[in-house]
FITI-269403 format. One line per 8 residues: their letters; for each residue x, y, z of N, C-alpha, C. Coordinates in steps of 0.2 Angstrom, whole numbers, padded with zeros to 4 digits. Example, Ala and Ser with C-alpha at 12.3 -4.5 7.8 and 13.67 -1.06 7.14 Angstrom:
2
AS = 0066,-0028,0039,0062,-0022,0039,0066,-0016,0039 ~ 0064,-0011,0035,0068,-0005,0036,0064,0000,0039
% end
This chain:
211
XXXXXXXX = 0004,-0006,0000,0002,0000,-0001,0005,0006,0001 ~ 0002,0013,-0004,0007,0017,-0004,0006,0024,0001 ~ 0012,0024,0006,0009,0027,0012,0010,0035,0009 ~ 0004,0036,0008,0004,0044,0005,0006,0051,0009 ~ 0007,0049,0013,0010,0054,0018,0018,0053,0020 ~ 0021,0048,0017,0029,0046,0020,0033,0050,0016 ~ 0033,0053,0011,0036,0059,0008,0038,0066,0008 ~ 0041,0070,0007,0042,0077,0010,0047,0079,0003
XXXXXXXX = 0043,0086,0000,0045,0086,-0007,0050,0091,-0006 ~ 0057,0089,-0012,0062,0091,-0011,0061,0099,-0017 ~ 0064,0104,-0013,0064,0108,-0017,0071,0111,-0021 ~ 0073,0116,-0024,0078,0116,-0031,0084,0117,-0025 ~ 0089,0114,-0026,0094,0114,-0022,0099,0120,-0025 ~ 0101,0123,-0030,0105,0127,-0033,0101,0135,-0033 ~ 0102,0139,-0031,0100,0144,-0031,0099,0147,-0041 ~ 0103,0147,-0043,0103,0150,-0049,0097,0145,-0052
XXXXXXXX = 0096,0138,-0053,0092,0133,-0054,0085,0136,-0052 ~ 0083,0139,-0046,0076,0141,-0045,0075,0147,-0051 ~ 0078,0149,-0051,0076,0159,-0059,0074,0153,-0064 ~ 0075,0148,-0065,0076,0145,-0071,0069,0141,-0074 ~ 0065,0139,-0068,0059,0135,-0066,0052,0142,-0062 ~ 0051,0145,-0065,0046,0151,-0063,0040,0151,-0066 ~ 0035,0152,-0062,0029,0151,-0067,0023,0160,-0062 ~ 0018,0160,-0067,0015,0166,-0062,0013,0166,-0054
XXXXXXXX = 0014,0169,-0052,0011,0169,-0044,0001,0166,-0047 ~ -0001,0162,-0045,-0009,0163,-0045,-0011,0161,-0038 ~ -0017,0161,-0039,-0023,0160,-0031,-0027,0154,-0034 ~ -0024,0150,-0031,-0030,0145,-0033,-0037,0143,-0028 ~ -0039,0140,-0034,-0046,0138,-0032,-0047,0134,-0024 ~ -0053,0134,-0020,-0054,0129,-0013,-0059,0125,-0019 ~ -0055,0118,-0019,-0059,0113,-0020,-0068,0114,-0018 ~ -0072,0114,-0025,-0079,0113,-0025,-0080,0106,-0022
XXXXXXXX = -0087,0109,-0020,-0091,0102,-0016,-0092,0098,-0022 ~ -0095,0088,-0021,-0096,0086,-0024,-0098,0080,-0021 ~ -0101,0075,-0027,-0100,0066,-0022,-0097,0063,-0027 ~ -0095,0058,-0026,-0092,0053,-0031,-0093,0054,-0037 ~ -0098,0053,-0040,-0102,0055,-0045,-0101,0062,-0049 ~ -0100,0067,-0045,-0099,0074,-0048,-0096,0078,-0045 ~ -0087,0077,-0044,-0084,0081,-0042,-0083,0087,-0045 ~ -0078,0090,-0042,-0078,0097,-0044,-0071,0099,-0047
XXXXXXXX = -0069,0102,-0054,-0065,0102,-0055,-0057,0109,-0051 ~ -0054,0107,-0050,-0050,0112,-0046,-0044,0114,-0051 ~ -0044,0116,-0055,-0043,0121,-0062,-0038,0126,-0055 ~ -0031,0127,-0056,-0029,0136,-0055,-0035,0139,-0057 ~ -0036,0145,-0053,-0043,0149,-0056,-0039,0155,-0059 ~ -0031,0156,-0062,-0028,0161,-0066,-0027,0157,-0074 ~ -0031,0152,-0075,-0032,0148,-0081,-0036,0154,-0086 ~ -0031,0149,-0092,-0034,0154,-0099,-0034,0150,-0104
XXXXXXXX = -0037,0151,-0109,-0038,0147,-0116,-0033,0147,-0120 ~ -0027,0151,-0116,-0021,0153,-0123,-0015,0151,-0117 ~ -0013,0145,-0118,-0006,0143,-0113,-0001,0142,-0118 ~ 0005,0141,-0112,0010,0139,-0116,0016,0132,-0113 ~ 0010,0128,-0115,0012,0120,-0114,0019,0119,-0116 ~ 0019,0123,-0123,0024,0118,-0128,0030,0122,-0128 ~ 0030,0130,-0125,0036,0133,-0125,0038,0132,-0117 ~ 0034,0129,-0109,0038,0125,-0106,0040,0120,-0104
XXXXXXXX = 0037,0116,-0110,0041,0107,-0112,0047,0109,-0113 ~ 0048,0114,-0118,0055,0114,-0123,0060,0119,-0120 ~ 0057,0120,-0114,0061,0127,-0106,0064,0120,-0103 ~ 0057,0114,-0103,0061,0108,-0097,0067,0104,-0100 ~ 0067,0104,-0105,0071,0100,-0111,0076,0103,-0110 ~ 0076,0109,-0114,0082,0113,-0113,0087,0114,-0107 ~ 0084,0114,-0101,0086,0117,-0095,0089,0111,-0091 ~ 0084,0104,-0092,0085,0098,-0086,0090,0093,-0090
XXXXXXXX = 0091,0092,-0097,0098,0090,-0100,0103,0091,-0099 ~ 0103,0100,-0096,0111,0103,-0094,0111,0099,-0089 ~ 0107,0098,-0084,0111,0096,-0076,0114,0088,-0075 ~ 0117,0088,-0070,0119,0083,-0067,0115,0077,-0065 ~ 0108,0078,-0065,0103,0073,-0062,0097,0078,-0060 ~ 0090,0075,-0063,0084,0080,-0060,0080,0077,-0064 ~ 0075,0081,-0062,0069,0079,-0066,0065,0086,-0067 ~ 0060,0086,-0074,0056,0092,-0074,0050,0091,-0077
XXXXXXXX = 0045,0094,-0076,0039,0090,-0076,0034,0098,-0078 ~ 0029,0097,-0083,0024,0101,-0085,0018,0097,-0086 ~ 0014,0101,-0081,0005,0099,-0083,0001,0104,-0084 ~ -0002,0103,-0089,-0006,0107,-0090,-0015,0103,-0088 ~ -0018,0108,-0085,-0024,0106,-0082,-0030,0111,-0086 ~ -0034,0106,-0085,-0042,0106,-0091,-0046,0108,-0085 ~ -0049,0113,-0085,-0056,0116,-0082,-0061,0114,-0087 ~ -0063,0108,-0086,-0069,0106,-0092,-0076,0110,-0093
XXXXXXXX = -0076,0111,-0086,-0082,0117,-0089,-0083,0123,-0093 ~ -0076,0127,-0094,-0075,0131,-0098,-0070,0130,-0103 ~ -0066,0125,-0101,-0062,0122,-0108,-0054,0127,-0107 ~ -0054,0132,-0101,-0048,0135,-0099,-0043,0129,-0096 ~ -0035,0132,-0099,-0031,0127,-0096,-0026,0131,-0093 ~ -0022,0129,-0090,-0016,0129,-0086,-0010,0126,-0086 ~ -0004,0127,-0089,0002,0124,-0087,0007,0126,-0080 ~ 0010,0123,-0077,0015,0122,-0072,0019,0117,-0073
XXXXXXXX = 0025,0121,-0071,0032,0118,-0072,0034,0117,-0063 ~ 0035,0108,-0062,0037,0105,-0057,0043,0103,-0057 ~ 0049,0105,-0055,0055,0103,-0053,0059,0101,-0049 ~ 0062,0096,-0049,0066,0091,-0042,0073,0089,-0046 ~ 0078,0094,-0041,0084,0092,-0044,0088,0088,-0040 ~ 0084,0083,-0038,0089,0075,-0038,0085,0070,-0042 ~ 0091,0067,-0041,0088,0060,-0045,0084,0056,-0042 ~ 0078,0051,-0046,0074,0047,-0043,0076,0044,-0038
XXXXXXXX = 0071,0043,-0033,0074,0038,-0027,0072,0032,-0027 ~ 0072,0026,-0027,0070,0019,-0026,0068,0018,-0021 ~ 0060,0016,-0018,0057,0016,-0011,0055,0010,-0012 ~ 0058,0004,-0006,0057,-0002,-0005,0048,-0003,-0007 ~ 0045,0002,-0002,0036,0003,0000,0036,0009,-0003 ~ 0035,0009,-0008,0028,0002,-0011,0034,0000,-0018 ~ 0036,-0001,-0018,0040,-0003,-0024,0040,0002,-0032 ~ 0043,0006,-0031,0042,0013,-0034,0049,0017,-0034
XXXXXXXX = 0051,0021,-0039,0055,0025,-0040,0051,0032,-0041 ~ 0054,0034,-0035,0050,0041,-0033,0053,0048,-0037 ~ 0048,0054,-0038,0052,0059,-0042,0047,0065,-0038 ~ 0050,0069,-0033,0044,0074,-0030,0048,0080,-0036 ~ 0044,0087,-0033,0044,0092,-0038,0038,0097,-0034 ~ 0042,0103,-0035,0038,0111,-0033,0037,0114,-0039 ~ 0033,0116,-0038,0030,0122,-0042,0032,0128,-0040 ~ 0034,0133,-0042,0037,0141,-0039,0034,0145,-0043
XXXXXXXX = 0033,0151,-0039,0032,0159,-0044,0037,0162,-0040 ~ 0039,0168,-0045,0043,0172,-0046,0048,0174,-0040 ~ 0042,0175,-0034,0046,0176,-0027,0050,0168,-0023 ~ 0048,0163,-0026,0051,0157,-0024,0046,0155,-0021 ~ 0040,0156,-0018,0035,0155,-0015,0033,0147,-0018 ~ 0029,0143,-0014,0027,0138,-0017,0021,0138,-0019 ~ 0017,0137,-0025,0013,0135,-0030,0009,0128,-0028 ~ 0012,0123,-0028,0011,0116,-0028,0016,0110,-0027
XXXXXXXX = 0014,0104,-0027,0017,0098,-0028,0015,0093,-0031 ~ 0020,0090,-0035,0019,0084,-0039,0024,0078,-0035 ~ 0020,0073,-0034,0023,0066,-0034,0023,0061,-0039 ~ 0028,0060,-0042,0029,0054,-0048,0029,0047,-0045 ~ 0029,0040,-0045,0029,0036,-0046,0029,0030,-0049 ~ 0036,0028,-0053,0035,0023,-0057,0040,0016,-0055 ~ 0036,0011,-0058,0038,0005,-0056,0046,0003,-0060 ~ 0047,0006,-0065,0052,0006,-0070,0054,0011,-0072
XXXXXXXX = 0062,0014,-0074,0064,0019,-0078,0067,0016,-0083 ~ 0062,0012,-0087,0065,0011,-0095,0058,0015,-0099 ~ 0061,0014,-0106,0054,0016,-0108,0049,0009,-0109 ~ 0045,0011,-0112,0037,0008,-0110,0033,0010,-0108 ~ 0026,0007,-0107,0019,0011,-0104,0020,0010,-0098 ~ 0016,0013,-0093,0014,0014,-0087,0006,0017,-0086 ~ 0001,0015,-0081,-0003,0016,-0080,-0004,0014,-0071 ~ -0008,0019,-0068,-0010,0021,-0062,-0019,0020,-0062
XXXXXXXX = -0021,0016,-0056,-0027,0018,-0055,-0029,0013,-0048 ~ -0034,0014,-0047,-0036,0012,-0040,-0033,0005,-0039 ~ -0033,0001,-0043,-0033,-0007,-0044,-0027,-0008,-0045 ~ -0023,-0003,-0051,-0016,-0005,-0053,-0011,0001,-0053 ~ -0004,0000,-0050,0000,0005,-0046,0006,0003,-0051 ~ 0008,0003,-0057,0015,0003,-0058,0016,0010,-0061 ~ 0013,0014,-0060,0013,0021,-0062,0007,0025,-0056 ~ 0010,0031,-0052,0005,0033,-0047,0009,0041,-0049
XXXXXXXX = 0004,0045,-0048,0003,0052,-0050,-0001,0054,-0044 ~ 0003,0062,-0042,-0001,0064,-0034,0001,0072,-0037 ~ -0003,0078,-0034,-0003,0086,-0034,-0008,0087,-0030 ~ -0003,0091,-0027,-0007,0095,-0021,-0006,0102,-0022 ~ -0010,0105,-0023,-0011,0113,-0026,-0011,0119,-0021 ~ -0004,0117,-0016,-0006,0122,-0011,0003,0125,-0010 ~ 0003,0132,-0005,0008,0134,-0003,0011,0131,0002 ~ 0010,0125,0005,0011,0122,0011,0016,0117,0009
XXXXXXXX = 0017,0114,0015,0023,0105,0013,0018,0102,0010 ~ 0021,0098,0009,0019,0090,0003,0016,0088,0009 ~ 0010,0086,0008,0006,0082,0013,0001,0076,0008 ~ 0004,0071,0007,0000,0065,0005,-0008,0064,0006 ~ -0009,0066,0013,-0016,0064,0016,-0020,0070,0017 ~ -0019,0074,0013,-0022,0081,0015,-0029,0080,0010 ~ -0032,0083,0012,-0041,0080,0009,-0040,0083,0001 ~ -0035,0090,0001,-0034,0091,-0008,-0031,0088,-0010
XXXXXXXX = -0027,0083,-0007,-0021,0081,-0012,-0025,0076,-0018 ~ -0023,0077,-0024,-0027,0072,-0029,-0022,0066,-0030 ~ -0026,0060,-0030,-0019,0055,-0032,-0022,0050,-0036 ~ -0020,0045,-0041,-0021,0042,-0047,-0023,0035,-0044 ~ -0022,0034,-0037,-0023,0028,-0034,-0033,0027,-0030 ~ -0036,0035,-0031,-0040,0035,-0028,-0045,0032,-0032 ~ -0053,0033,-0030,-0057,0027,-0035,-0059,0033,-0041 ~ -0059,0032,-0045,-0062,0037,-0051,-0056,0039,-0057
XXXXXXXX = -0050,0038,-0053,-0044,0039,-0055,-0039,0036,-0060 ~ -0038,0038,-0065,-0033,0035,-0067,-0028,0040,-0070 ~ -0020,0038,-0072,-0015,0041,-0075,-0013,0035,-0078 ~ -0012,0037,-0086,-0006,0035,-0092,0001,0039,-0093 ~ 0006,0035,-0094,0012,0037,-0095,0017,0033,-0101 ~ 0020,0037,-0103,0023,0034,-0110,0030,0037,-0110 ~ 0034,0031,-0108,0043,0037,-0108,0046,0032,-0114 ~ 0051,0037,-0117,0054,0036,-0123,0064,0036,-0122
XXXXXXXX = 0067,0034,-0125,0074,0035,-0122,0076,0042,-0125 ~ 0078,0047,-0122,0080,0053,-0123,0088,0052,-0126 ~ 0093,0049,-0125,0098,0050,-0126,0103,0050,-0120 ~ 0110,0048,-0120,0113,0047,-0113,0110,0044,-0107 ~ 0105,0042,-0108,0102,0035,-0102,0096,0040,-0100 ~ 0094,0046,-0102,0089,0051,-0100,0083,0048,-0102 ~ 0077,0050,-0100,0072,0049,-0101,0067,0055,-0104 ~ 0061,0055,-0107,0056,0057,-0110,0048,0054,-0109
XXXXXXXX = 0044,0058,-0107,0038,0055,-0106,0031,0058,-0108 ~ 0026,0058,-0108,0019,0060,-0109,0015,0055,-0106 ~ 0010,0059,-0103,0007,0058,-0099,0000,0062,-0100 ~ -0007,0058,-0099,-0013,0061,-0094,-0015,0058,-0089 ~ -0021,0061,-0087,-0024,0060,-0081,-0030,0062,-0077 ~ -0032,0058,-0072,-0039,0063,-0069,-0036,0058,-0062 ~ -0035,0065,-0058,-0034,0064,-0051,-0040,0066,-0046 ~ -0042,0061,-0042,-0048,0061,-0038,-0043,0064,-0030
XXXXXXXX = -0047,0068,-0028,-0046,0071,-0022,-0047,0065,-0015 ~ -0042,0067,-0009,-0043,0059,-0005,-0049,0062,-0002 ~ -0053,0067,-0003,-0060,0068,0002,-0065,0066,-0004 ~ -0064,0065,-0009,-0067,0063,-0015,-0072,0069,-0016 ~ -0069,0075,-0014,-0074,0079,-0018,-0072,0085,-0022 ~ -0067,0083,-0025,-0063,0087,-0032,-0061,0085,-0034 ~ -0058,0084,-0042,-0052,0082,-0047,-0050,0087,-0048 ~ -0042,0082,-0054,-0039,0087,-0058,-0040,0085,-0063
XXXXXXXX = -0042,0086,-0070,-0039,0082,-0076,-0033,0085,-0078 ~ -0030,0082,-0082,-0022,0085,-0084,-0025,0081,-0092 ~ -0026,0088,-0094,-0025,0087,-0100,-0020,0084,-0104 ~ -0012,0087,-0101,-0008,0083,-0107,-0002,0085,-0101 ~ 0005,0081,-0100,0009,0080,-0096,0015,0080,-0099 ~ 0020,0081,-0097,0027,0080,-0101,0034,0079,-0094 ~ 0037,0075,-0095,0043,0075,-0089,0050,0073,-0093 ~ 0055,0076,-0093,0060,0074,-0095,0066,0073,-0088
XXX = 0067,0065,-0087,0072,0064,-0083,0078,0064,-0083 ~ 0082,0066,-0081,0090,0068,-0081,0092,0062,-0076 ~ 0097,0057,-0077,0098,0052,-0072,0106,0054,-0071
% end
């Protein structure tokens, strides 16, 4: 069983790196009420229909490929009711770490604003760091994704933390060889919150892993 509160998010360790991964300071929506059949989407409130997902992918690819190790993740959130989209960059300047329990390689990243304040956290778990397709649901967990849009510390047990292991969630990721032992991948998903009152729709996601 994945211990959702067992990990502490790792901030960028190099001051110069912090400025490379900045996003606009956003006010985050409080999760909307809903039942298991009618969750409320929790897309950040400053979302717009014009999105810079491709530009942020290029930034992640260019910057992280030059690191000694670390990962960059771009997530494009979709607010289904309006079609609004917003992309955030989450960075982790450490190599993936193997955890015997739950038997996954763990990557944790932060989304930071221009003043280095925290906008949110991401946790990605993968059963293998090789090219291939991986999937996670509440019944299958060779891939796990969690997002907490909060300026506090990472807490996987927070009621607002959205997980692919929760009922009615899913996460699919495809990894490819990026050369020099690195990996690049694309993903999509729907993550339901721990309290079952909200969800995040991931319209598109991108990751670059430098090992």
